[in-house]
N, C-alpha and C positions, 0 to 999 in steps of 0.2 A: 129370230133366225140364227141358226148356228154359225159361229165364226170359225170353227175348226173344221177343216175338210182335208181329204186325202189328195195329195198332188197327183196330177196325171203322170203317166209313165215317162213321157218324153221330157218333162221338167225334171223328174227324178234323175234321169240318165244324164242330163246336162249338169246338174248340181254335182253328181258323183264324179263326172268327168273333170270338172273344174278342180277337184282335189288332186288329180293325178296328172292331167295334161295342162301345164301352165304355158308352154311354148313349144316350138318344134323340138328343142333339145329334150323335153320330157318324153316325146314320142321316141326319139332315138334311144334314150336310156332304156326304156321298157323293152323295145324290140331287140336292142343289142344284148340285154341281159337274157332274154329268151333264147337268142342264138347261142350264147355262151353256155347256158344251162343245157341246151340240146347237144353239147359236145362239138360244136363247129370248130374245124381246124382253120378255116378261112372265112372271113366275113368281109363283104363288100358293102359300102355305104355310098349311095349316089344321091346328091342333093341338088335342088334348084331353088334359087332365091332364098338362100338361108334356111331351106327346109320348109318354107311357107307354102310353096306350090307343089313340092315333091320331096318325100323321104322314101328312098328305095333301098331296102336291105335284102341281100342275098347271102345265104350261108349253106354249108355242106353238112349240117347237123343231122340229127336222127330223123327229122321230118315229122309230119303229123298224119296219122292214119285216117282213113275215110270215116271210120266210126266215131272219131273225135270231132270231126268238122261240125256236126250238128250242134254240139254244145259250145263250140267256139264262139266268141263274141257275146256270150251270155254272162250276165253279172254273177260273180262268185263262182264261176266255173274255172277250175284249175287242176293240174295234175300234181301239184307240189304240196298241197295240204289236204289231209283226209280227216283229221280229228283235231280237237282242241289241244291235245297233248303235243301235236306236231309244232304248234306255235312256240313251244319252249325250246326247240332245237332246230331253228331254221338254218339249213345248210345251202340251200339254193339261193339264187338272186331274186328274180321276180317270184312272188309267192301269194299275193292277195287275191288273185282271180279278178283283178280290176283293170289290168293294163289294156288288153285287147278290147274289152267291153267299152272302156272309156275312150280309146282312140276311135273306135267305130262309131261312137255317139256324136263326135264333133268333126268327122272327116269322111272322105271317100276312100275306102280301103279295098284292095284286090289282093287276095292271098292265094298263092299256089304252093302246094307241098307234095312231096313224095316221101313216104315213110321208108326207112331203111329196110331192105329185104322185100320191098313191094315193087311190082312191075308197073303199077299205075300211079298217076299223079292226079290230084283233084284241085279244083279252084272254087273259091267262094268270094262273093262281093258283098260289101256292106256300105251303106250310105246313110249317115245320120241315125244310126241305130237300126235301120231296116235291113234285114239279111235276105239275100237270095238263096236259092237252093244250090248245094254243091253240084258242080258239073265236072266231067272228065277234062283233063288237061294233059299237056306233054311237058316233061322235064327230062333232061339227059341222065341225071343221077339223083340220088336222094338229097334232101335238103328242103329249104323253105325260101320262098321269094315273096316279099311283101312290099306293095306300093301303097303309100299313104299320100293322098293328094288333097289340096284345098283345105288345109287345117282351119278349123273354126268358120267354115263356110256358113254354118247355121247359128253361130253365136257372134254376130258382128261386133258386139261390145268388147269381147275378148280379143278379137282380131285387130281392132283399132289400136290396142295398146301394145302390139308387137313392135319391136324396134326395127332398125334398118336390117337389110340382108346381111351386111357384114357383122353387125352386132349379134344377130341370131346365129350366124355360122360360127362365130367365136365361142358362143355358149355350147354349141354342139362339139367343137373340138375339146372343150373343157370336160365334156362327158366321155369322149372316146379315148383320149390319151391316157387317163388313169388305167383303164382296162387294158390298153396296149402295154403299159408297164407291168401290169399284174400277170399278163399271159404272154411272155416272150416266145413261148412255143407255138403260138398261133399267129396267123397272118392277117393283116388288116389293110384294107384299101379304102380311101376316102376321096371322093371327087366332088367338086362344087361347080355347077354350071358347065359341066363337061371337062373341067381341068383337074388333073390329079394333084391333090394336096398332100396326102399321106399314102405311101406305098411301102408298107413294112412287111418284109418276108419273115420267115421263121428265124429268130435270132439265136446266135450261138450261146449267148449268156444274157442274164438280166441287165448287166451293165452295158452290154452292146446294144440292147434294145433301148435303154434310156438314152444313150448317146445318140442313136439314130433318130429317135422320136423327138428329142428335145434340142437337138443341135449342140450337144455337149461333146467334150473330148473324153473318151473312155479312160484315159490315163489319169484323169482327175476325179474319177469315181471310185470310192472305196467300197469293196464288196466283201465284208467279213463273212466268215463261215457261218452257216445257220446255227442257231442256238436252240437247244431244247432244255427247258427249265421246268421246275414244278409250277411256275407262274404261267408260262406260255411258251409257244414256239415262235421264233423270231428270225426273219430275214430282213436284211437292210441293204440299201444303196445310199451312201453318204457322199456328198460332194466335199472335196477338200477346200483349202483356203483359196484356191484359184477360181472357184465357181462362186461368184458374188453377184447377187441380184438386187435391183433397187426395190423390189417388192417380194412378198411371200407367194410368188406365183408358181414356184417349182417345188412345192412341198406337198407330199402325198402320204396319206395314212390309210392303211387297209387293215381291217379286222375281219378275220374268217372269210377272206376272199371277197371283201366288199369295200369299195372306197367309202370312207366315212369322215366325219368331222368330229374332232374332240379338242376343245379349247385347252383343256388341262394338259393332255399329252403333247399337243403342239407347243404349248408354252414351255414345257420342260425341255423339249428338243431344241428350241431356239435359245434357251438359257445356256445349254451346253456349248452351243456355237459361239456365244459371246466370249468364251475363253480364248478363242483364236481370231475372231472377226472384229474389225473396227465398228464403231457405231453406224447406224443407218444403212447397213447392208444386211442381206439375208441369204441363207444358204439354200442349197438343193438337198432334199432327202426324200427317199421313198422307203417307208417302214411298213413291213407286212407282219402283222401279229396274228397268231392263231391261239385262241383261248377256248376253253370248254364252252360248248354252245349254250349251256345253261347259265353262263356267266355274262352273257351279253344280250341285251334287249334291242332288237332292231325294229320293233313295232311302234316306235315313238311317233313316226310321221310316215305318210304314204311314200315319200321319196326314199325313205330308208337311209338317208345320209346321216342323220343324227342317231346316236346310239347311247345306251346306258350300260355302264360296266360295273360289275360287282368288284369291290375292293380296288377301285381305280387308283387310289393313292399308292398302294403297294406296287401296282403295275407301273405307274409313272416313275417311282423310285428305281425300280429294276431297269426300266428302259433308259433312264438317265445315266445310270452307272455303266451300262453296256456301251452306249453311244460315246460317252466320254472316253472310255478305254480305247474304243476303236479309232476315234479321232486322234488321240494322243499317240497311238502306236502306228497308225497307218497314214497320217496326212503327210503331204509333201510341202516343200518350201514355197513361198510366194514367188511366182515367176515374174521377172522384170524383163519387158521387151521394149522395143523401140516405140511401139504404139501405146505404151502405158507410162506416161510421164510420172516420175517419182519425185521430181524436184519442183518446188514452187517458183514461179517467176512472174513478174509483172510485165505488162506489155511494153512499158517504157522504163527500163531499169534505171535506178538512181545512181549517180556517181558515188564512188566510195564503197561500192558493194564488195569489192575484192578484199579490202582490208577491214571490213566489218564496221566502217564508220558511216553514219547517216549523213546525207547532204545537209549542211548547215548545223550539224551537231558535232562539235569538237570531241575528240576522243576523251579529253580530260573530264568532260561533263557526263560521260557514261558511267554510271555507278557499277554496272556489270554489263559485259558485252554478250548478247545472245548470238552465238555464231551459227547454230543450226537449230531452228525451231520449227514447229508445225503450225498448220492453219486449221482453225476450228471456228464455228459461228460467232457473230458479234451483235451487241445490243447496247442501249443507253439507260442510265438511271442516275438520279442525284437526290440527296436528301440530307437533312441534319439529324435525322432520328437514328436510333440504335440499329434498326433494320432498314437498309437502303431500299427505297421504293423504286420499283422498276416501271418505267414508262412503257407499257405493253399494249396500249390501245390506239397508237398513232395511226396504224394502217387502216382503221375504220373511218378516218376523216377524209374529206374530199380532196384537199390540196395541201401541199407543203406549207403554204402561208397560213391556212387554217390550223394546221398542226401546231405552229409556233405560238398561236394565240389561244390555244386550248386552255380552259380554266384550270386544269389540274397540273399545268406546268408552271413552275416557279419563275419569278422574274429573272433569276440568274440563267435560266435555260435560254432566254432570248439572246444572250451574248455568249452562248456556249461555244459556237464556232470560233469566235475571236479568241476565247481562252485556250481552246485546244490547238488553234493555229500556232500559238507561241509556246506550247507545252514542251517540256524537256523529257526526252526518252530516258527512262530509268532502266528498263530491261524487259525481259520476258520471263513469265512465271509458268512453271510446269508445262512448258511447250504448248501453251494454249492462249495465254493472255499477255498482251503488251501493257506495260505500266508507264504512264505519262504523268509528270508532275507539273502543276500549274498553280502558282500562288499557294493557297492553303488547301488545295485539293489534290487527290490522287485519282486519276482516271484509269480504270481497268477496261481495256478494249479486248473483246473476244475476236481474235484475228480471223477465224473462219467466217463468222457472221458479217464482219466488215467487208471481207472480200466478196462474199455473196451479194451484198448490197451494191458494191461497186460494179460487179459484172452485170447484175440485173439491170441497173439503170442504163448502163452503156448499151447493152443488148436490146433493151426495150426501145431506146431512142432510135437505134438503127432500124429495127423492125418497123416502127411507125413511120419513119422517113422513107422506107422502102429501099434503103441503101445499107444492107448488112455487109460488113467487111468480111470477105471470104478468104480462107487460107486453102490454097490448092495443094494437093499432096502429089509428090512425084511417084510414090508407090501407094496404091490404095490400101486402106486398113480393112481387112476382112474380118467379119464377126459372124460367128454362128448364131442363128436365131431359132426360136421356137416357131411352130406353125402359126400361133397366135400373133407373134411379132411380125412374121412375114405378111400375114393378112392385114395387120395395121399399116405396114409400109405400102402395100398395094392400094389401100384406100386413102392414104394420106401423103402420097409422094409430092403432090403439088404444094401442100402446106409446108412440108419439110423444106422444099426448095426455097420458099419465101423466107424461111428462117436461116438460110445459108447452108443447109445440108444437101450435098449432092450425093445421092445414094443410088446404087443399081444392084440388081440381083446378081449373085455370084454362085450359081449352082442352086440346087433345090432347097437348101436349108442354110444359106449364107447370104449376107449382104456385103457389098464393097462400098466403103466410105471414101469418096474421091475428093471431097472438099467439105469444109466445116467453117462455122463462124470463127473468125480470128480471135474473138474474145474468149473462146472456150479452151481452157487448158486441158480438159479431159473430154474430148468430143464423143468418144465411144460410149462412155457412161451416160452422158447427156442424151445421146440418141436412143440408148436403150430405155431410159426413163420416159422419153416421149413416145416410143413405140408401145410401152406398157399402158399408155392412156387409151389405146384403142383408136376410135375415129377422132382424129385431131380437129376435124372441121367443126365439131360440136363444142370445142373448148375455147374459152377466152384466150386471146393472145397473151395478155399479161400473166395469166395463170401458167401457160405453157413456158413462157420465158422464165418465170420464177422457178419452175421445177427443173428446167434445163440447167439453169445457173447453179441451183443447189447441188445437182448431181456432178457438175464439172469441178467444184471446189472440194477437194478431198482432204480429209483429216490426215495428218502426218506429213503434209507438205512442209518443206524447210524454208525458213525465213531468217535473214540476218537483220542487223540493226538498221542498215540502209533501207532494206525492203519494208521494215516495220514503219519507219518514218515516212517513206514514200506512200505506203498504204494509207496512213493517216491523212496525208494531204489529199489523196484521191477520194477518201471517204468524205472529207469536209466539202468537196466539190459536188457531192450528191444532193439531190433535192430533199431527200429524207435520209439523213445519216443516222437516225436514231434507232431504227429497227431494221432487221433483215427482211427480205420479202415475205417471210412467213410469220412475222409478228413478234419474234423474240428480240429482246434488247441487244444493241450492239455494244454498249458500254455502260458502266456504272461509275458514279462519282462518290468517293469517300472523302469527307471533310476531315481536317486535322482535329476538329473538336470531337468528332466521333471516335478517333483513335485515342484522344486524350481521356475520354470517359472509360475506354476499355482498360487503360493503364492507371486509372484512378488518379489522374492528374488534376481533376476538377472537383 
């Protein structure tokens, strides 16, 4: 009996649809691209339940003629490709002839359209790949109206793996916003469950559209003049030093009018920003490249997000030079406001801070006095070998007591707290590391990691006890947010309150922070990191506390000798002073014997 057989048509259609339609956002992408290709000046997107029960798109584009409706929702039927040679110069967005066919195979679709110049409108319905005959309909003007309901109704296995409504809606926003940035001359309206989320009219400029869509201030967006070069044509929107993000969530790259992903180009863009940005923060940019159609291959994947570029290294080098020049000539100074603390401070300041002397540390014993130093992460290590061994696996153990008895820790580590408690402050090195002398050892403490550990343990204890100490603000701190961050707040407000953050909406694209955990020296940055996580109810409390604390301790904070000594005492009071909450060592130990060997004294 033959084992090879031809699959039924309905199975073929479901397999093909699975390559194009992964979730409601996939449907939105394909239909939105069709509207843009049709020249629509205004596009409306109405959603229910994260797009799972309804995706409704209306546009005022050129529409679809009656003669074309019969071929619509048929596999490989398209108006954008006619011959194999057309694949070498794809200029439109959707192009494979798979989108509508795939959507119609796994959903219920009702499409109405009136072609430009026609007095008649027509409607066609499709369910699970079965098409009805087109029937006359009514529409006030030319354009297309598509309703897609009950996605994956006939593929329950795929439907089961869809995420929550909020998560699916966030994915849809991630699809729509790049196109809104790319086409500022077009209007976009997005509603979810009857509530308006985005309402973007025609923008006066690309920078104005970016500011409105992303909750940014246009004065912090650099918009260099377009560049035409033998390599490419280039338009850019670059955030200056005042737009700093905890993640790379506001970075957009477009090639030939299509949002794409390119690790190489993104890497070079971020490398340029490292010239002006501190570590662990990321910029905003939107870079629009136009290259000869034959130099880019968009057929790598049906989603068309991944591309291959000819001579990509040359293009990356050109882009890097241009962006660096634009940033160096057009960026503004870092703004310091009352809501952005620039000075480091401990919750209980130690005496002697004014004259730079640490409590219990006479000035005569300070080899050099660090008057103004910065805060950076901290970890621990000790060893007699030439290369100090870093204890970086402690966070995988169950309890602090188990950590102290771990087999890879030497006997001297058991009394480490006692030795550090009596250590003498030597000074601060390169505005990052505090140096403490104890007996025959020199301890190097990473001040940022130490502070991160201190804040984390204090904050975690308060959360688990249900008694977070809150600092109420006389004047709320207002922060502009992206639509995704607003969605995260709407779905996680109760969790944020349990962390001590009192936040309320302040206009369509801003939040007002009225109170925050008292332990947080930089609450706005911590709140933004938490909002970037999406649905906070799905994430472990300790993980969230760790990320919030990491965001609140900023590099460049100033510390003097008194604060350094006080920080050490607070660190030694922690359950696990050896690593920061993210697993990096807080300090290392250098023995005098190690230094002796380096100077050939033994």
